[in-house]
PyMOL Python script that loads the backbone (N, CA, C, O; Angstrom):
from pymol import cmd

cmd.read_pdbstr("""\
ATOM      1  N   MET A   1       0.743  13.811 -25.011  1.00  0.00           N
ATOM      2  CA  MET A   1       1.589  14.326 -23.963  1.00  0.00           C
ATOM      3  C   MET A   1       1.684  13.289 -22.846  1.00  0.00           C
ATOM      4  O   MET A   1       0.718  12.582 -22.558  1.00  0.00           O
ATOM      5  N   ARG A   2       2.840  13.208 -22.231  1.00  0.00           N
ATOM      6  CA  ARG A   2       3.033  12.296 -21.109  1.00  0.00           C
ATOM      7  C   ARG A   2       2.185  12.732 -19.912  1.00  0.00           C
ATOM      8  O   ARG A   2       1.980  13.924 -19.683  1.00  0.00           O
ATOM      9  N   LEU A   3       1.701  11.756 -19.163  1.00  0.00           N
ATOM     10  CA  LEU A   3       0.859  12.032 -17.997  1.00  0.00           C
ATOM     11  C   LEU A   3       1.570  12.901 -16.978  1.00  0.00           C
ATOM     12  O   LEU A   3       0.990  13.873 -16.495  1.00  0.00           O
ATOM     13  N   ASP A   4       2.819  12.578 -16.636  1.00  0.00           N
ATOM     14  CA  ASP A   4       3.520  13.362 -15.619  1.00  0.00           C
ATOM     15  C   ASP A   4       3.691  14.820 -16.052  1.00  0.00           C
ATOM     16  O   ASP A   4       3.600  15.727 -15.225  1.00  0.00           O
ATOM     17  N   LYS A   5       3.936  15.046 -17.340  1.00  0.00           N
ATOM     18  CA  LYS A   5       4.070  16.422 -17.829  1.00  0.00           C
ATOM     19  C   LYS A   5       2.718  17.137 -17.806  1.00  0.00           C
ATOM     20  O   LYS A   5       2.653  18.315 -17.454  1.00  0.00           O
ATOM     21  N   PHE A   6       1.643  16.446 -18.173  1.00  0.00           N
ATOM     22  CA  PHE A   6       0.322  17.069 -18.125  1.00  0.00           C
ATOM     23  C   PHE A   6      -0.023  17.500 -16.699  1.00  0.00           C
ATOM     24  O   PHE A   6      -0.532  18.602 -16.494  1.00  0.00           O
ATOM     25  N   LEU A   7       0.247  16.649 -15.723  1.00  0.00           N
ATOM     26  CA  LEU A   7      -0.074  16.991 -14.331  1.00  0.00           C
ATOM     27  C   LEU A   7       0.676  18.240 -13.887  1.00  0.00           C
ATOM     28  O   LEU A   7       0.145  19.040 -13.116  1.00  0.00           O
ATOM     29  N   LYS A   8       1.904  18.414 -14.366  1.00  0.00           N
ATOM     30  CA  LYS A   8       2.683  19.596 -14.027  1.00  0.00           C
ATOM     31  C   LYS A   8       2.176  20.825 -14.775  1.00  0.00           C
ATOM     32  O   LYS A   8       1.956  21.870 -14.163  1.00  0.00           O
ATOM     33  N   VAL A   9       1.985  20.715 -16.100  1.00  0.00           N
ATOM     34  CA  VAL A   9       1.540  21.863 -16.906  1.00  0.00           C
ATOM     35  C   VAL A   9       0.173  22.356 -16.446  1.00  0.00           C
ATOM     36  O   VAL A   9      -0.081  23.560 -16.426  1.00  0.00           O
ATOM     37  N   SER A  10      -0.707  21.427 -16.076  1.00  0.00           N
ATOM     38  CA  SER A  10      -2.048  21.800 -15.622  1.00  0.00           C
ATOM     39  C   SER A  10      -2.045  22.311 -14.179  1.00  0.00           C
ATOM     40  O   SER A  10      -3.058  22.800 -13.680  1.00  0.00           O
ATOM     41  N   ARG A  11      -0.914  22.192 -13.534  1.00  0.00           N
ATOM     42  CA  ARG A  11      -0.712  22.636 -12.156  1.00  0.00           C
ATOM     43  C   ARG A  11      -1.561  21.865 -11.146  1.00  0.00           C
ATOM     44  O   ARG A  11      -1.851  22.355 -10.054  1.00  0.00           O
ATOM     45  N   LEU A  12      -1.952  20.652 -11.531  1.00  0.00           N
ATOM     46  CA  LEU A  12      -2.600  19.768 -10.564  1.00  0.00           C
ATOM     47  C   LEU A  12      -1.561  19.299  -9.549  1.00  0.00           C
ATOM     48  O   LEU A  12      -1.879  19.077  -8.380  1.00  0.00           O
ATOM     49  N   ILE A  13      -0.326  19.152 -10.003  1.00  0.00           N
ATOM     50  CA  ILE A  13       0.812  18.833  -9.142  1.00  0.00           C
ATOM     51  C   ILE A  13       1.921  19.804  -9.531  1.00  0.00           C
ATOM     52  O   ILE A  13       2.175  20.010 -10.718  1.00  0.00           O
ATOM     53  N   ARG A  14       2.577  20.396  -8.550  1.00  0.00           N
ATOM     54  CA  ARG A  14       3.494  21.506  -8.812  1.00  0.00           C
ATOM     55  C   ARG A  14       4.785  21.128  -9.527  1.00  0.00           C
ATOM     56  O   ARG A  14       5.291  21.913 -10.328  1.00  0.00           O
ATOM     57  N   ARG A  15       5.322  19.959  -9.259  1.00  0.00           N
ATOM     58  CA  ARG A  15       6.589  19.572  -9.876  1.00  0.00           C
ATOM     59  C   ARG A  15       6.449  18.256 -10.616  1.00  0.00           C
ATOM     60  O   ARG A  15       5.725  17.362 -10.179  1.00  0.00           O
ATOM     61  N   ARG A  16       7.142  18.140 -11.733  1.00  0.00           N
ATOM     62  CA  ARG A  16       7.058  16.925 -12.539  1.00  0.00           C
ATOM     63  C   ARG A  16       7.612  15.731 -11.776  1.00  0.00           C
ATOM     64  O   ARG A  16       7.099  14.621 -11.918  1.00  0.00           O
ATOM     65  N   SER A  17       8.646  15.936 -10.973  1.00  0.00           N
ATOM     66  CA  SER A  17       9.210  14.828 -10.198  1.00  0.00           C
ATOM     67  C   SER A  17       8.202  14.301  -9.176  1.00  0.00           C
ATOM     68  O   SER A  17       8.149  13.099  -8.916  1.00  0.00           O
ATOM     69  N   VAL A  18       7.408  15.195  -8.601  1.00  0.00           N
ATOM     70  CA  VAL A  18       6.371  14.776  -7.657  1.00  0.00           C
ATOM     71  C   VAL A  18       5.253  14.051  -8.411  1.00  0.00           C
ATOM     72  O   VAL A  18       4.724  13.049  -7.930  1.00  0.00           O
ATOM     73  N   ALA A  19       4.898  14.556  -9.586  1.00  0.00           N
ATOM     74  CA  ALA A  19       3.877  13.896 -10.408  1.00  0.00           C
ATOM     75  C   ALA A  19       4.322  12.479 -10.749  1.00  0.00           C
ATOM     76  O   ALA A  19       3.529  11.540 -10.686  1.00  0.00           O
ATOM     77  N   LYS A  20       5.593  12.331 -11.112  1.00  0.00           N
ATOM     78  CA  LYS A  20       6.124  11.009 -11.437  1.00  0.00           C
ATOM     79  C   LYS A  20       6.029  10.084 -10.226  1.00  0.00           C
ATOM     80  O   LYS A  20       5.657   8.920 -10.373  1.00  0.00           O
ATOM     81  N   SER A  21       6.353  10.572  -9.053  1.00  0.00           N
ATOM     82  CA  SER A  21       6.275   9.764  -7.832  1.00  0.00           C
ATOM     83  C   SER A  21       4.840   9.332  -7.540  1.00  0.00           C
ATOM     84  O   SER A  21       4.599   8.177  -7.189  1.00  0.00           O
ATOM     85  N   VAL A  22       3.892  10.249  -7.681  1.00  0.00           N
ATOM     86  CA  VAL A  22       2.479   9.938  -7.430  1.00  0.00           C
ATOM     87  C   VAL A  22       2.024   8.815  -8.365  1.00  0.00           C
ATOM     88  O   VAL A  22       1.365   7.869  -7.934  1.00  0.00           O
ATOM     89  N   VAL A  23       2.374   8.926  -9.625  1.00  0.00           N
ATOM     90  CA  VAL A  23       1.968   7.923 -10.607  1.00  0.00           C
ATOM     91  C   VAL A  23       2.679   6.598 -10.338  1.00  0.00           C
ATOM     92  O   VAL A  23       2.051   5.540 -10.390  1.00  0.00           O
ATOM     93  N   ASP A  24       3.984   6.645 -10.051  1.00  0.00           N
ATOM     94  CA  ASP A  24       4.747   5.419  -9.756  1.00  0.00           C
ATOM     95  C   ASP A  24       4.205   4.671  -8.544  1.00  0.00           C
ATOM     96  O   ASP A  24       4.298   3.446  -8.477  1.00  0.00           O
ATOM     97  N   GLU A  25       3.640   5.401  -7.590  1.00  0.00           N
ATOM     98  CA  GLU A  25       3.085   4.787  -6.380  1.00  0.00           C
ATOM     99  C   GLU A  25       1.710   4.163  -6.624  1.00  0.00           C
ATOM    100  O   GLU A  25       1.115   3.596  -5.708  1.00  0.00           O
ATOM    101  N   GLY A  26       1.206   4.265  -7.852  1.00  0.00           N
ATOM    102  CA  GLY A  26      -0.076   3.658  -8.189  1.00  0.00           C
ATOM    103  C   GLY A  26      -1.278   4.476  -7.766  1.00  0.00           C
ATOM    104  O   GLY A  26      -2.379   3.943  -7.629  1.00  0.00           O
ATOM    105  N   ARG A  27      -1.074   5.772  -7.559  1.00  0.00           N
ATOM    106  CA  ARG A  27      -2.172   6.622  -7.098  1.00  0.00           C
ATOM    107  C   ARG A  27      -2.829   7.392  -8.230  1.00  0.00           C
ATOM    108  O   ARG A  27      -3.461   8.424  -8.002  1.00  0.00           O
ATOM    109  N   CYS A  28      -2.680   6.887  -9.464  1.00  0.00           N
ATOM    110  CA  CYS A  28      -3.257   7.559 -10.625  1.00  0.00           C
ATOM    111  C   CYS A  28      -3.743   6.535 -11.640  1.00  0.00           C
ATOM    112  O   CYS A  28      -3.067   5.544 -11.916  1.00  0.00           O
ATOM    113  N   GLN A  29      -4.916   6.789 -12.187  1.00  0.00           N
ATOM    114  CA  GLN A  29      -5.471   5.941 -13.243  1.00  0.00           C
ATOM    115  C   GLN A  29      -5.870   6.822 -14.423  1.00  0.00           C
ATOM    116  O   GLN A  29      -6.292   7.965 -14.249  1.00  0.00           O
ATOM    117  N   VAL A  30      -5.731   6.272 -15.617  1.00  0.00           N
ATOM    118  CA  VAL A  30      -6.183   6.948 -16.829  1.00  0.00           C
ATOM    119  C   VAL A  30      -7.204   6.036 -17.495  1.00  0.00           C
ATOM    120  O   VAL A  30      -6.898   4.892 -17.834  1.00  0.00           O
ATOM    121  N   ASN A  31      -8.402   6.540 -17.677  1.00  0.00           N
ATOM    122  CA  ASN A  31      -9.494   5.773 -18.272  1.00  0.00           C
ATOM    123  C   ASN A  31      -9.723   4.444 -17.556  1.00  0.00           C
ATOM    124  O   ASN A  31      -9.990   3.422 -18.189  1.00  0.00           O
ATOM    125  N   GLY A  32      -9.614   4.473 -16.221  1.00  0.00           N
ATOM    126  CA  GLY A  32      -9.897   3.298 -15.405  1.00  0.00           C
ATOM    127  C   GLY A  32      -8.773   2.281 -15.322  1.00  0.00           C
ATOM    128  O   GLY A  32      -8.955   1.214 -14.736  1.00  0.00           O
ATOM    129  N   ARG A  33      -7.624   2.583 -15.891  1.00  0.00           N
ATOM    130  CA  ARG A  33      -6.493   1.644 -15.861  1.00  0.00           C
ATOM    131  C   ARG A  33      -5.313   2.273 -15.130  1.00  0.00           C
ATOM    132  O   ARG A  33      -5.102   3.483 -15.211  1.00  0.00           O
ATOM    133  N   PRO A  34      -4.548   1.455 -14.420  1.00  0.00           N
ATOM    134  CA  PRO A  34      -3.344   1.986 -13.776  1.00  0.00           C
ATOM    135  C   PRO A  34      -2.432   2.630 -14.820  1.00  0.00           C
ATOM    136  O   PRO A  34      -2.305   2.135 -15.940  1.00  0.00           O
ATOM    137  N   ALA A  35      -1.812   3.717 -14.443  1.00  0.00           N
ATOM    138  CA  ALA A  35      -0.997   4.475 -15.392  1.00  0.00           C
ATOM    139  C   ALA A  35       0.467   4.475 -14.990  1.00  0.00           C
ATOM    140  O   ALA A  35       0.818   4.202 -13.842  1.00  0.00           O
ATOM    141  N   LYS A  36       1.303   4.785 -15.954  1.00  0.00           N
ATOM    142  CA  LYS A  36       2.725   5.019 -15.742  1.00  0.00           C
ATOM    143  C   LYS A  36       2.979   6.485 -16.066  1.00  0.00           C
ATOM    144  O   LYS A  36       2.173   7.110 -16.756  1.00  0.00           O
ATOM    145  N   PRO A  37       4.087   7.047 -15.579  1.00  0.00           N
ATOM    146  CA  PRO A  37       4.369   8.450 -15.899  1.00  0.00           C
ATOM    147  C   PRO A  37       4.429   8.712 -17.405  1.00  0.00           C
ATOM    148  O   PRO A  37       4.113   9.814 -17.852  1.00  0.00           O
ATOM    149  N   SER A  38       4.826   7.725 -18.176  1.00  0.00           N
ATOM    150  CA  SER A  38       4.956   7.908 -19.623  1.00  0.00           C
ATOM    151  C   SER A  38       3.666   7.651 -20.390  1.00  0.00           C
ATOM    152  O   SER A  38       3.650   7.754 -21.616  1.00  0.00           O
ATOM    153  N   THR A  39       2.580   7.317 -19.687  1.00  0.00           N
ATOM    154  CA  THR A  39       1.294   7.098 -20.351  1.00  0.00           C
ATOM    155  C   THR A  39       0.909   8.356 -21.128  1.00  0.00           C
ATOM    156  O   THR A  39       0.938   9.463 -20.590  1.00  0.00           O
ATOM    157  N   LEU A  40       0.551   8.174 -22.388  1.00  0.00           N
ATOM    158  CA  LEU A  40       0.142   9.309 -23.211  1.00  0.00           C
ATOM    159  C   LEU A  40      -1.318   9.643 -22.938  1.00  0.00           C
ATOM    160  O   LEU A  40      -2.183   8.767 -22.926  1.00  0.00           O
ATOM    161  N   VAL A  41      -1.575  10.931 -22.719  1.00  0.00           N
ATOM    162  CA  VAL A  41      -2.947  11.380 -22.477  1.00  0.00           C
ATOM    163  C   VAL A  41      -3.363  12.317 -23.597  1.00  0.00           C
ATOM    164  O   VAL A  41      -2.530  12.964 -24.230  1.00  0.00           O
ATOM    165  N   ALA A  42      -4.669  12.376 -23.831  1.00  0.00           N
ATOM    166  CA  ALA A  42      -5.214  13.210 -24.896  1.00  0.00           C
ATOM    167  C   ALA A  42      -6.537  13.807 -24.430  1.00  0.00           C
ATOM    168  O   ALA A  42      -7.068  13.431 -23.384  1.00  0.00           O
ATOM    169  N   VAL A  43      -7.053  14.725 -25.204  1.00  0.00           N
ATOM    170  CA  VAL A  43      -8.340  15.352 -24.898  1.00  0.00           C
ATOM    171  C   VAL A  43      -9.407  14.265 -24.796  1.00  0.00           C
ATOM    172  O   VAL A  43      -9.499  13.386 -25.653  1.00  0.00           O
ATOM    173  N   GLY A  44     -10.210  14.337 -23.737  1.00  0.00           N
ATOM    174  CA  GLY A  44     -11.278  13.374 -23.513  1.00  0.00           C
ATOM    175  C   GLY A  44     -10.917  12.265 -22.539  1.00  0.00           C
ATOM    176  O   GLY A  44     -11.806  11.560 -22.061  1.00  0.00           O
ATOM    177  N   ASP A  45      -9.635  12.092 -22.232  1.00  0.00           N
ATOM    178  CA  ASP A  45      -9.232  11.060 -21.271  1.00  0.00           C
ATOM    179  C   ASP A  45      -9.689  11.447 -19.872  1.00  0.00           C
ATOM    180  O   ASP A  45      -9.729  12.625 -19.515  1.00  0.00           O
ATOM    181  N   ARG A  46     -10.031  10.434 -19.094  1.00  0.00           N
ATOM    182  CA  ARG A  46     -10.446  10.641 -17.703  1.00  0.00           C
ATOM    183  C   ARG A  46      -9.298  10.196 -16.793  1.00  0.00           C
ATOM    184  O   ARG A  46      -8.785   9.085 -16.921  1.00  0.00           O
ATOM    185  N   VAL A  47      -8.909  11.070 -15.883  1.00  0.00           N
ATOM    186  CA  VAL A  47      -7.789  10.817 -14.978  1.00  0.00           C
ATOM    187  C   VAL A  47      -8.309  10.858 -13.551  1.00  0.00           C
ATOM    188  O   VAL A  47      -9.041  11.772 -13.171  1.00  0.00           O
ATOM    189  N   ARG A  48      -7.926   9.859 -12.764  1.00  0.00           N
ATOM    190  CA  ARG A  48      -8.293   9.815 -11.344  1.00  0.00           C
ATOM    191  C   ARG A  48      -7.005   9.843 -10.529  1.00  0.00           C
ATOM    192  O   ARG A  48      -6.125   9.001 -10.706  1.00  0.00           O
ATOM    193  N   LEU A  49      -6.909  10.818  -9.637  1.00  0.00           N
ATOM    194  CA  LEU A  49      -5.751  10.968  -8.760  1.00  0.00           C
ATOM    195  C   LEU A  49      -6.159  10.712  -7.323  1.00  0.00           C
ATOM    196  O   LEU A  49      -7.189  11.210  -6.868  1.00  0.00           O
ATOM    197  N   SER A  50      -5.368   9.949  -6.616  1.00  0.00           N
ATOM    198  CA  SER A  50      -5.575   9.762  -5.176  1.00  0.00           C
ATOM    199  C   SER A  50      -4.558  10.643  -4.464  1.00  0.00           C
ATOM    200  O   SER A  50      -3.373  10.317  -4.400  1.00  0.00           O
ATOM    201  N   LEU A  51      -5.029  11.750  -3.939  1.00  0.00           N
ATOM    202  CA  LEU A  51      -4.173  12.711  -3.268  1.00  0.00           C
ATOM    203  C   LEU A  51      -4.427  12.658  -1.768  1.00  0.00           C
ATOM    204  O   LEU A  51      -5.444  12.115  -1.335  1.00  0.00           O
ATOM    205  N   PRO A  52      -3.517  13.215  -0.964  1.00  0.00           N
ATOM    206  CA  PRO A  52      -3.717  13.197   0.489  1.00  0.00           C
ATOM    207  C   PRO A  52      -5.048  13.814   0.930  1.00  0.00           C
ATOM    208  O   PRO A  52      -5.624  13.385   1.929  1.00  0.00           O
ATOM    209  N   ARG A  53      -5.536  14.807   0.203  1.00  0.00           N
ATOM    210  CA  ARG A  53      -6.801  15.458   0.591  1.00  0.00           C
ATOM    211  C   ARG A  53      -8.026  14.748   0.037  1.00  0.00           C
ATOM    212  O   ARG A  53      -9.153  15.155   0.322  1.00  0.00           O
ATOM    213  N   GLY A  54      -7.828  13.691  -0.751  1.00  0.00           N
ATOM    214  CA  GLY A  54      -8.929  12.919  -1.308  1.00  0.00           C
ATOM    215  C   GLY A  54      -8.734  12.639  -2.784  1.00  0.00           C
ATOM    216  O   GLY A  54      -7.754  13.069  -3.392  1.00  0.00           O
ATOM    217  N   ASP A  55      -9.682  11.914  -3.348  1.00  0.00           N
ATOM    218  CA  ASP A  55      -9.604  11.566  -4.765  1.00  0.00           C
ATOM    219  C   ASP A  55     -10.083  12.730  -5.623  1.00  0.00           C
ATOM    220  O   ASP A  55     -10.971  13.489  -5.237  1.00  0.00           O
ATOM    221  N   LEU A  56      -9.473  12.847  -6.795  1.00  0.00           N
ATOM    222  CA  LEU A  56      -9.828  13.888  -7.741  1.00  0.00           C
ATOM    223  C   LEU A  56     -10.008  13.240  -9.106  1.00  0.00           C
ATOM    224  O   LEU A  56      -9.093  12.593  -9.616  1.00  0.00           O
ATOM    225  N   ASP A  57     -11.187  13.413  -9.697  1.00  0.00           N
ATOM    226  CA  ASP A  57     -11.481  12.903 -11.037  1.00  0.00           C
ATOM    227  C   ASP A  57     -11.585  14.085 -11.990  1.00  0.00           C
ATOM    228  O   ASP A  57     -12.306  15.051 -11.738  1.00  0.00           O
ATOM    229  N   ILE A  58     -10.840  13.983 -13.103  1.00  0.00           N
ATOM    230  CA  ILE A  58     -10.874  15.048 -14.102  1.00  0.00           C
ATOM    231  C   ILE A  58     -11.039  14.462 -15.494  1.00  0.00           C
ATOM    232  O   ILE A  58     -10.744  13.290 -15.730  1.00  0.00           O
ATOM    233  N   ILE A  59     -11.510  15.285 -16.403  1.00  0.00           N
ATOM    234  CA  ILE A  59     -11.524  14.960 -17.823  1.00  0.00           C
ATOM    235  C   ILE A  59     -10.643  15.999 -18.503  1.00  0.00           C
ATOM    236  O   ILE A  59     -10.802  17.200 -18.281  1.00  0.00           O
ATOM    237  N   ILE A  60      -9.720  15.537 -19.325  1.00  0.00           N
ATOM    238  CA  ILE A  60      -8.786  16.428 -20.000  1.00  0.00           C
ATOM    239  C   ILE A  60      -9.521  17.174 -21.107  1.00  0.00           C
ATOM    240  O   ILE A  60     -10.145  16.557 -21.970  1.00  0.00           O
ATOM    241  N   ARG A  61      -9.446  18.501 -21.081  1.00  0.00           N
ATOM    242  CA  ARG A  61     -10.108  19.353 -22.070  1.00  0.00           C
ATOM    243  C   ARG A  61      -9.120  20.019 -23.023  1.00  0.00           C
ATOM    244  O   ARG A  61      -9.529  20.589 -24.034  1.00  0.00           O
ATOM    245  N   GLY A  62      -7.843  19.954 -22.720  1.00  0.00           N
ATOM    246  CA  GLY A  62      -6.823  20.548 -23.583  1.00  0.00           C
ATOM    247  C   GLY A  62      -5.459  20.011 -23.228  1.00  0.00           C
ATOM    248  O   GLY A  62      -5.199  19.657 -22.078  1.00  0.00           O
ATOM    249  N   VAL A  63      -4.580  19.951 -24.224  1.00  0.00           N
ATOM    250  CA  VAL A  63      -3.209  19.481 -24.008  1.00  0.00           C
ATOM    251  C   VAL A  63      -2.281  20.498 -24.661  1.00  0.00           C
ATOM    252  O   VAL A  63      -2.301  20.678 -25.878  1.00  0.00           O
ATOM    253  N   ARG A  64      -1.471  21.159 -23.843  1.00  0.00           N
ATOM    254  CA  ARG A  64      -0.527  22.162 -24.343  1.00  0.00           C
ATOM    255  C   ARG A  64       0.784  22.014 -23.601  1.00  0.00           C
ATOM    256  O   ARG A  64       0.806  21.566 -22.455  1.00  0.00           O
ATOM    257  N   ASP A  65       1.882  22.390 -24.251  1.00  0.00           N
ATOM    258  CA  ASP A  65       3.200  22.276 -23.634  1.00  0.00           C
ATOM    259  C   ASP A  65       3.405  23.241 -22.483  1.00  0.00           C
ATOM    260  O   ASP A  65       4.129  22.935 -21.535  1.00  0.00           O
ATOM    261  N   SER A  66       2.782  24.390 -22.555  1.00  0.00           N
ATOM    262  CA  SER A  66       2.861  25.349 -21.453  1.00  0.00           C
ATOM    263  C   SER A  66       1.677  26.302 -21.545  1.00  0.00           C
ATOM    264  O   SER A  66       1.173  26.595 -22.629  1.00  0.00           O
ATOM    265  N   VAL A  67       1.253  26.771 -20.394  1.00  0.00           N
ATOM    266  CA  VAL A  67       0.169  27.745 -20.310  1.00  0.00           C
ATOM    267  C   VAL A  67       0.435  28.667 -19.123  1.00  0.00           C
ATOM    268  O   VAL A  67       1.086  28.265 -18.158  1.00  0.00           O
ATOM    269  N   PRO A  68      -0.067  29.901 -19.190  1.00  0.00           N
ATOM    270  CA  PRO A  68       0.031  30.778 -18.014  1.00  0.00           C
ATOM    271  C   PRO A  68      -0.782  30.179 -16.865  1.00  0.00           C
ATOM    272  O   PRO A  68      -1.753  29.454 -17.085  1.00  0.00           O
ATOM    273  N   ALA A  69      -0.377  30.489 -15.667  1.00  0.00           N
ATOM    274  CA  ALA A  69      -1.045  29.936 -14.483  1.00  0.00           C
ATOM    275  C   ALA A  69      -2.548  30.193 -14.494  1.00  0.00           C
ATOM    276  O   ALA A  69      -3.326  29.336 -14.075  1.00  0.00           O
ATOM    277  N   ALA A  70      -2.957  31.358 -14.966  1.00  0.00           N
ATOM    278  CA  ALA A  70      -4.372  31.709 -14.967  1.00  0.00           C
ATOM    279  C   ALA A  70      -5.196  30.827 -15.903  1.00  0.00           C
ATOM    280  O   ALA A  70      -6.409  30.708 -15.729  1.00  0.00           O
ATOM    281  N   GLN A  71      -4.552  30.210 -16.892  1.00  0.00           N
ATOM    282  CA  GLN A  71      -5.262  29.380 -17.862  1.00  0.00           C
ATOM    283  C   GLN A  71      -5.079  27.884 -17.614  1.00  0.00           C
ATOM    284  O   GLN A  71      -5.633  27.072 -18.356  1.00  0.00           O
ATOM    285  N   ALA A  72      -4.327  27.507 -16.607  1.00  0.00           N
ATOM    286  CA  ALA A  72      -4.044  26.092 -16.351  1.00  0.00           C
ATOM    287  C   ALA A  72      -5.312  25.287 -16.091  1.00  0.00           C
ATOM    288  O   ALA A  72      -5.413  24.142 -16.531  1.00  0.00           O
ATOM    289  N   SER A  73      -6.264  25.858 -15.397  1.00  0.00           N
ATOM    290  CA  SER A  73      -7.488  25.119 -15.081  1.00  0.00           C
ATOM    291  C   SER A  73      -8.374  24.909 -16.309  1.00  0.00           C
ATOM    292  O   SER A  73      -9.321  24.124 -16.257  1.00  0.00           O
ATOM    293  N   ASP A  74      -8.080  25.598 -17.408  1.00  0.00           N
ATOM    294  CA  ASP A  74      -8.829  25.392 -18.655  1.00  0.00           C
ATOM    295  C   ASP A  74      -8.461  24.060 -19.318  1.00  0.00           C
ATOM    296  O   ASP A  74      -9.168  23.602 -20.216  1.00  0.00           O
ATOM    297  N   LEU A  75      -7.371  23.443 -18.887  1.00  0.00           N
ATOM    298  CA  LEU A  75      -6.910  22.201 -19.496  1.00  0.00           C
ATOM    299  C   LEU A  75      -7.690  20.979 -19.024  1.00  0.00           C
ATOM    300  O   LEU A  75      -7.560  19.904 -19.610  1.00  0.00           O
ATOM    301  N   TYR A  76      -8.498  21.125 -17.976  1.00  0.00           N
ATOM    302  CA  TYR A  76      -9.236  19.994 -17.441  1.00  0.00           C
ATOM    303  C   TYR A  76     -10.561  20.451 -16.835  1.00  0.00           C
ATOM    304  O   TYR A  76     -10.764  21.625 -16.524  1.00  0.00           O
ATOM    305  N   GLU A  77     -11.455  19.467 -16.682  1.00  0.00           N
ATOM    306  CA  GLU A  77     -12.739  19.702 -16.032  1.00  0.00           C
ATOM    307  C   GLU A  77     -12.838  18.740 -14.863  1.00  0.00           C
ATOM    308  O   GLU A  77     -12.669  17.534 -15.038  1.00  0.00           O
ATOM    309  N   VAL A  78     -13.107  19.250 -13.684  1.00  0.00           N
ATOM    310  CA  VAL A  78     -13.250  18.410 -12.501  1.00  0.00           C
ATOM    311  C   VAL A  78     -14.638  17.770 -12.522  1.00  0.00           C
ATOM    312  O   VAL A  78     -15.650  18.467 -12.594  1.00  0.00           O
ATOM    313  N   VAL A  79     -14.675  16.446 -12.457  1.00  0.00           N
ATOM    314  CA  VAL A  79     -15.958  15.743 -12.428  1.00  0.00           C
ATOM    315  C   VAL A  79     -16.196  15.067 -11.088  1.00  0.00           C
ATOM    316  O   VAL A  79     -17.294  14.575 -10.829  1.00  0.00           O
ATOM    317  N   GLY A  80     -15.198  15.038 -10.251  1.00  0.00           N
ATOM    318  CA  GLY A  80     -15.323  14.494  -8.899  1.00  0.00           C
ATOM    319  C   GLY A  80     -14.176  15.043  -8.080  1.00  0.00           C
ATOM    320  O   GLY A  80     -13.027  15.023  -8.522  1.00  0.00           O
ATOM    321  N   ALA A  81     -14.475  15.530  -6.899  1.00  0.00           N
ATOM    322  CA  ALA A  81     -13.439  16.152  -6.072  1.00  0.00           C
ATOM    323  C   ALA A  81     -13.696  15.852  -4.604  1.00  0.00           C
ATOM    324  O   ALA A  81     -14.801  15.465  -4.225  1.00  0.00           O
ATOM    325  N   PRO A  82     -12.657  16.034  -3.772  1.00  0.00           N
ATOM    326  CA  PRO A  82     -12.858  15.874  -2.337  1.00  0.00           C
ATOM    327  C   PRO A  82     -13.811  16.939  -1.811  1.00  0.00           C
ATOM    328  O   PRO A  82     -13.914  18.017  -2.396  1.00  0.00           O
ATOM    329  N   PRO A  83     -14.505  16.654  -0.721  1.00  0.00           N
ATOM    330  CA  PRO A  83     -15.405  17.652  -0.132  1.00  0.00           C
ATOM    331  C   PRO A  83     -14.666  18.928   0.225  1.00  0.00           C
ATOM    332  O   PRO A  83     -13.509  18.880   0.641  1.00  0.00           O
ATOM    333  N   ALA A  84     -15.319  20.059   0.068  1.00  0.00           N
ATOM    334  CA  ALA A  84     -14.706  21.355   0.377  1.00  0.00           C
ATOM    335  C   ALA A  84     -14.349  21.432   1.853  1.00  0.00           C
ATOM    336  O   ALA A  84     -15.087  20.941   2.707  1.00  0.00           O
ATOM    337  N   GLY A  85     -13.209  22.056   2.145  1.00  0.00           N
ATOM    338  CA  GLY A  85     -12.802  22.255   3.509  1.00  0.00           C
ATOM    339  C   GLY A  85     -12.025  21.102   4.112  1.00  0.00           C
ATOM    340  O   GLY A  85     -11.690  21.137   5.296  1.00  0.00           O
ATOM    341  N   GLU A  86     -11.735  20.085   3.326  1.00  0.00           N
ATOM    342  CA  GLU A  86     -10.966  18.960   3.859  1.00  0.00           C
ATOM    343  C   GLU A  86      -9.607  18.899   3.237  1.00  0.00           C
ATOM    344  O   GLU A  86      -8.818  18.013   3.566  1.00  0.00           O
TER     345      GLU A  86
END
""", "prot")
cmd.dss("prot")
cmd.show_as("cartoon", "prot")
cmd.util.cbc("prot")
cmd.orient("prot")
């Protein structure tokens, strides 16, 4: 699955166009390498996002074309996140 689509389906970023912009700006890495929106991601890949509230490190646990909102967080595991309350 494309990185920009995964970010949208997992609801880490609400819109695919915004996900594409974040990746194009160089604020995303996959397995320690700079990524493009079309970078293919799979289960086990590590993704690092630089967001306004801080950096977020995740490991992909599932790849699906669509999921209900309640199950979106099942697609990834957070291994590093910004401090709570910031």
